[in-house]
C-alpha positions as CSV (number, residue, x, y, z in Angstrom):
1,X,-3.5,21.8,38.1
2,X,-7.0,21.8,38.3
3,X,-8.9,19.8,35.6
4,X,-10.9,22.7,34.0
5,X,-7.7,24.7,33.6
6,X,-6.1,21.6,31.9
7,X,-8.9,21.0,29.7
8,X,-8.7,24.5,28.5
9,X,-4.8,23.8,27.7
10,X,-5.8,20.5,25.8
11,X,-8.6,22.4,23.8
12,X,-6.2,25.4,23.0
13,X,-3.4,22.6,21.8
14,X,-5.6,21.0,19.3
15,X,-7.2,24.3,18.2
16,X,-3.8,25.3,17.1
17,X,-3.3,22.2,14.7
18,X,-6.0,19.1,14.6
19,X,-4.3,15.7,14.6
20,X,-3.0,15.0,11.3
21,X,-2.9,18.5,9.8
22,X,0.8,18.6,9.4
23,X,-0.2,16.1,6.3
24,X,-2.7,18.6,5.1
25,X,-0.8,22.0,4.8
26,X,-0.4,22.3,0.9
27,X,-2.9,23.0,-1.8
28,X,-6.6,23.8,-2.0
29,X,-8.9,22.4,0.7
30,X,-10.0,19.4,-1.3
31,X,-6.0,18.5,-2.0
32,X,-5.4,19.0,1.7
33,X,-8.1,16.8,3.3
34,X,-7.3,14.3,0.5
35,X,-3.5,14.4,1.3
36,X,-4.4,14.0,4.9
37,X,-6.4,10.9,4.5
38,X,-4.1,9.0,2.3
39,X,-1.3,9.6,4.8
40,X,-3.5,8.6,7.7
41,X,-4.3,5.3,6.2
42,X,-0.8,4.7,4.6
43,X,0.8,5.2,8.0
44,X,-2.1,3.5,10.1
45,X,-3.4,0.8,7.9
46,X,-4.7,-1.1,11.2
47,X,-7.3,1.6,11.7
48,X,-9.6,0.1,9.1
49,X,-9.2,-3.4,10.5
50,X,-10.1,-2.2,13.9
51,X,-12.8,0.0,13.2
52,X,-14.8,-2.2,10.8
53,X,-16.9,0.5,9.4
54,X,-19.2,-2.0,7.6
55,X,-20.7,-2.7,11.2
56,X,-22.1,0.7,11.2
57,X,-25.1,-0.6,8.7
58,X,-28.4,0.4,10.3
59,X,-26.8,1.5,13.8
60,X,-26.7,4.5,15.4
61,X,-22.9,5.6,15.6
62,X,-21.1,8.0,17.5
63,X,-17.5,9.1,17.0
64,X,-15.9,10.8,20.0
65,X,-13.1,12.9,18.6
66,X,-13.6,13.5,14.7
67,X,-10.3,15.3,14.2
68,X,-10.2,16.3,10.4
69,X,-13.1,13.8,9.7
70,X,-11.3,10.9,7.6
71,X,-12.6,8.2,9.9
72,X,-15.8,10.0,10.2
73,X,-16.4,10.0,6.4
74,X,-15.8,6.2,6.4
75,X,-18.4,5.7,9.0
76,X,-20.6,7.5,6.9
77,X,-19.7,4.9,3.8
78,X,-20.9,2.2,6.2
79,X,-24.6,3.6,5.8
80,X,-25.6,3.8,9.5
81,X,-29.1,4.7,10.5
82,X,-27.6,7.8,12.1
83,X,-24.0,9.3,12.6
84,X,-23.1,11.5,15.1
85,X,-19.6,13.3,15.8
86,X,-18.1,15.5,18.5
87,X,-14.9,17.1,19.1
88,X,-13.6,19.5,21.7
89,X,-12.4,21.7,19.2
90,X,-14.3,23.9,16.7
91,X,-11.3,23.6,14.4
92,X,-11.9,19.7,13.8
93,X,-15.7,20.2,13.6
94,X,-15.1,22.5,10.8
95,X,-12.7,20.4,8.8
96,X,-15.1,17.5,9.4
97,X,-17.9,19.8,8.2
98,X,-15.9,20.8,5.0
99,X,-15.0,17.1,4.2
100,X,-18.6,16.1,4.3
101,X,-19.7,19.2,2.3
102,X,-17.4,18.3,-0.5
103,X,-18.9,14.9,-0.5
104,X,-22.5,16.2,-0.5
105,X,-23.6,15.1,3.1
106,X,-24.8,17.0,6.0
107,X,-23.3,15.5,9.2
108,X,-24.4,15.8,12.6
109,X,-21.5,17.4,14.5
110,X,-20.9,19.0,17.9
111,X,-18.4,20.8,19.8
112,X,-18.6,18.8,23.2
113,X,-16.8,17.3,26.0
114,X,-16.1,13.5,26.1
115,X,-16.4,13.7,29.8
116,X,-19.9,14.9,29.5
117,X,-21.6,13.8,26.5
118,X,-24.6,15.7,25.5
119,X,-26.9,12.8,24.4
120,X,-29.5,10.5,26.6
121,X,-28.8,7.3,28.0
122,X,-28.5,4.3,25.6
123,X,-28.6,6.6,22.5
124,X,-26.3,4.5,20.2
125,X,-25.3,1.1,19.2
126,X,-21.7,1.7,18.4
127,X,-19.2,4.1,19.9
128,X,-15.6,4.7,18.2
129,X,-12.8,6.8,19.4
130,X,-9.1,7.0,18.0
131,X,-6.5,8.4,20.2
132,X,-8.8,11.0,22.1
133,X,-9.6,10.0,25.5
134,X,-6.1,9.9,27.0
135,X,-6.2,13.6,26.5
136,X,-8.9,14.4,28.5
137,X,-8.2,14.9,32.2
138,X,-10.6,12.3,33.4
139,X,-10.2,9.2,31.0
140,X,-12.2,7.1,33.3
141,X,-15.1,9.4,33.3
142,X,-14.7,9.4,29.5
143,X,-15.2,5.7,29.4
144,X,-18.0,5.8,31.9
145,X,-20.0,8.1,29.4
146,X,-19.3,6.0,26.6
147,X,-20.8,3.3,28.6
148,X,-23.8,5.3,29.4
149,X,-24.6,6.3,26.0
150,X,-24.5,2.6,24.5
151,X,-27.3,0.8,24.4
152,X,-27.3,-3.0,26.0
153,X,-25.3,-5.1,23.8
154,X,-23.4,-2.1,22.1
155,X,-20.0,-2.1,21.2
156,X,-17.3,0.7,22.0
157,X,-13.8,0.6,20.0
158,X,-11.5,3.0,21.5
159,X,-7.7,3.3,21.2
160,X,-5.9,4.9,23.9
161,X,-2.0,5.2,24.3
162,X,0.3,2.3,25.8
163,X,2.6,3.0,28.4
164,X,5.4,0.5,27.8
165,X,6.1,1.2,24.3
166,X,9.0,2.3,22.0
167,X,7.7,5.6,21.9
168,X,7.8,6.0,25.6
169,X,11.2,4.6,25.7
170,X,12.3,7.4,23.3
171,X,10.6,10.2,25.4
172,X,12.5,8.9,28.4
173,X,16.0,8.8,26.7
174,X,15.4,12.3,25.7
175,X,13.6,14.0,28.6
176,X,14.8,11.7,31.4
177,X,18.2,10.0,30.7
178,X,19.8,12.7,28.4
179,X,18.4,15.6,30.6
180,X,20.2,14.2,33.8
181,X,16.6,12.9,35.1
182,X,16.9,9.2,35.0
183,X,14.5,8.6,37.5
184,X,12.0,10.9,36.2
185,X,8.6,8.7,35.6
186,X,7.1,7.9,32.1
187,X,3.8,9.3,33.4
188,X,5.5,12.8,34.2
189,X,7.2,12.6,30.6
190,X,4.1,11.7,28.8
191,X,2.2,14.4,30.8
192,X,4.6,17.1,29.9
193,X,6.1,16.2,26.4
194,X,3.8,13.8,24.6
195,X,1.1,15.7,22.5
196,X,-1.3,18.0,24.4
197,X,-0.7,18.8,28.3
198,X,-1.8,16.2,30.3
199,X,-1.7,13.2,27.9
200,X,-1.8,9.7,29.6
201,X,-0.7,6.3,28.8
202,X,-2.0,3.1,30.2
203,X,-0.7,-0.6,30.7
204,X,-2.9,-3.3,29.4
205,X,-3.8,-4.4,33.1
206,X,-4.8,-0.4,34.1
207,X,-6.7,-0.1,30.9
208,X,-8.6,-3.3,31.6
209,X,-9.4,-2.3,34.9
210,X,-10.7,1.3,33.8
211,X,-13.0,-0.3,31.4
212,X,-14.1,-3.0,33.8
213,X,-14.9,-0.6,36.5
214,X,-17.3,1.5,34.2
215,X,-19.5,-1.8,33.9
216,X,-18.7,-3.3,30.4
217,X,-19.6,-6.8,30.5
218,X,-16.8,-7.7,28.0
219,X,-13.6,-6.2,27.0
220,X,-10.6,-7.3,24.6
221,X,-7.4,-5.3,24.2
222,X,-4.4,-5.8,22.1
223,X,-1.2,-3.8,21.5
224,X,-0.4,-2.3,18.1
225,X,3.0,-1.3,17.1
226,X,2.8,2.0,15.4
227,X,4.3,4.5,13.0
228,X,5.5,6.5,15.9
229,X,7.5,3.4,17.3
230,X,9.0,3.0,13.9
231,X,9.7,6.7,13.5
232,X,7.7,7.0,10.1
233,X,5.9,10.0,8.8
234,X,6.0,13.2,10.7
235,X,6.4,11.9,14.2
236,X,8.6,14.0,16.7
237,X,7.0,17.3,15.6
238,X,7.5,18.7,19.3
239,X,11.1,17.0,19.4
240,X,12.9,18.2,16.5
241,X,16.8,17.9,16.6
242,X,20.1,16.2,15.3
243,X,19.3,13.2,17.3
244,X,15.8,12.5,16.2
245,X,16.9,13.0,12.4
246,X,19.8,10.4,12.9
247,X,17.4,8.1,14.7
248,X,15.1,8.2,11.7
249,X,17.9,7.4,9.4
250,X,19.2,4.6,11.6
251,X,15.9,3.0,13.1
252,X,16.1,-0.6,12.7
253,X,12.3,-0.9,11.5
254,X,12.5,-4.7,10.1
255,X,13.9,-5.8,13.6
256,X,11.5,-3.9,15.7
257,X,8.6,-5.2,13.5
258,X,9.6,-8.7,14.2
259,X,10.8,-8.4,17.8
260,X,9.0,-5.4,19.6
261,X,5.2,-5.8,18.6
262,X,4.3,-6.1,22.2
263,X,5.8,-2.6,22.6
264,X,3.4,-1.0,20.3
265,X,2.1,2.8,21.5
266,X,-1.5,1.9,20.9
267,X,-4.0,-0.2,23.0
268,X,-7.1,-1.1,20.7
269,X,-9.7,-1.8,23.1
270,X,-13.2,-3.4,22.2
271,X,-15.7,-3.3,25.0
272,X,-19.5,-4.7,25.1
273,X,-22.1,-3.0,27.3
């Protein structure tokens, strides 16, 4: 499939429902956004530790993929010199604009493509993206664009999906083994069954090479066990059924937290230009 066609499918997928919107489907707009924010940080407390919002102070910050704006609002609380956000979908931009309007702020938000950021070279001190770049057909180009818009010494904090994860194992069991296709690759399963069409996952080595090939001078990567791996919250929205319901009831979360930390679904990447 040609990249432009795939990108349209990705955009249409997220224009149907923004990431996390499942937690915001009840009550007024203010209540819905609050519910989504509470659920987000309850299920993913490691976001704040990784993002380090206080680092925004007096810096020019860009967020790629604002979603429903919860992280973007926290970046604003860090008192950056400037804060800019983009998203591939107008739906996400509207949610984020509404969140900021209720707080009395006027955000700088744009519908834009992470593969072609509409900003000059060396525009930002810090670029942040949580769970977005792996959805773009050309993730490597996204990282190159992040590097391009960063100033010398600037920092990128990016989460992308980890290939060798409990989430991947569960998807392989469902769409490989139980479908009679035990030799089906994880890459193919992720492409067709993990969130938007074409979603990709990376092992640590591949992620490190992708970042290095764009010319970043430093890179650290760590694996994070997630609520998806632990079957918590509204995971499995695309994969409902008896087996998933049973797994959620019987999943040995305590044991997995102790023994399977290296098989988390997130790769947390910090790279310096």
